[in-house]
C-alpha positions in Angstrom: 42.5 15.2 -28.7 41.7 18.7 -26.2 45.0 18.6 -23.9 44.1 22.1 -21.6 41.1 23.6 -19.8 40.4 26.1 -17.1 37.7 25.7 -15.2 36.2 29.3 -14.0 33.0 29.5 -11.3 31.7 32.6 -10.5 28.5 34.1 -9.4 26.6 35.7 -12.4 27.4 38.9 -10.8 30.9 38.1 -11.5 30.7 38.1 -15.6 32.3 41.3 -15.7 35.1 40.0 -13.9 35.4 37.1 -15.5 35.7 38.4 -18.6 38.5 41.2 -18.2 39.6 37.8 -16.7 39.6 35.1 -19.7 40.8 38.2 -22.4 44.2 38.5 -20.1 45.2 35.1 -20.0 43.7 34.7 -23.7 46.2 37.7 -24.4 49.1 36.2 -22.0 49.1 32.3 -23.7 49.2 34.7 -27.4 51.9 36.0 -26.6 54.0 32.6 -25.0 52.7 29.9 -27.6 49.8 28.0 -25.2 46.3 26.7 -26.4 43.8 26.0 -24.2 39.8 25.8 -23.6 38.0 28.1 -21.3 35.0 26.3 -19.1 32.5 28.9 -17.6 30.0 27.5 -14.3 28.4 30.3 -13.9 26.0 30.1 -10.6 23.6 31.7 -10.4 19.3 31.7 -8.8 18.0 33.3 -11.6 15.6 32.8 -14.4 16.9 34.8 -17.1 21.2 35.2 -16.6 22.6 37.1 -19.9 25.9 35.7 -20.9 26.2 37.3 -24.6 29.7 39.2 -23.0 31.4 35.7 -22.4 30.6 34.5 -26.2 33.3 36.4 -27.6 36.7 33.4 -28.0 35.4 29.6 -29.6 37.1 28.3 -26.7 34.7 29.1 -24.2 32.0 26.5 -22.7 29.4 28.2 -20.3 27.4 25.9 -18.4 24.8 27.9 -15.8 23.9 26.2 -12.3 21.7 27.0 -9.7 24.2 25.2 -6.7 25.8 27.6 -5.2 29.4 27.1 -4.2 33.4 27.0 -5.8 33.9 23.2 -4.1 30.2 22.1 -6.9 30.9 24.6 -9.5 35.1 22.9 -9.0 33.6 19.2 -9.2 31.7 19.8 -12.3 34.1 21.2 -14.2 36.6 18.6 -13.4 33.9 16.2 -14.5 33.3 18.1 -17.7 37.2 17.4 -18.6 36.8 14.3 -18.6 34.0 13.4 -20.2 35.5 15.7 -23.0 38.6 14.0 -22.8 41.4 16.6 -21.7 44.6 16.1 -20.6 45.7 18.7 -17.9 42.8 21.4 -16.0 43.5 24.7 -14.6 41.3 26.3 -12.5 40.8 30.2 -12.4 38.9 32.5 -9.8 37.2 35.2 -12.3 39.0 38.3 -10.0 42.8 37.0 -10.7 45.1 39.7 -11.8 47.0 37.4 -14.9 50.6 39.0 -15.8 51.6 39.0 -19.4 53.8 35.7 -18.3 50.8 33.7 -17.0 51.2 30.0 -19.5 55.2 30.3 -20.2 55.7 27.4 -18.6 52.6 25.6 -19.7 54.4 24.9 -23.3 57.0 22.4 -21.7 53.9 20.2 -20.4 51.4 20.6 -23.4 
């Protein structure tokens, strides 16, 4: 059973920041022995949105929505996590800075 998923709502203009955030989190998780999946919810009104940069890890799911708003995206993420059977849901902001010990306490709960 899947245990942990991080939901990352972001605007289409923040994809580069989102990639940087996810890579840093994955690096910290590798150091600390934590495994997680990610759901990136891209909020866009464009008919075409290049998401190829986000396809660097098999544990990343991508959802596109034209509905704009952090709470809307988070609620979609919660619905997805429940449907997929995740036990824990975390939320990340694409612009956060992540330290190397990010997630080190998670192993105790998982």
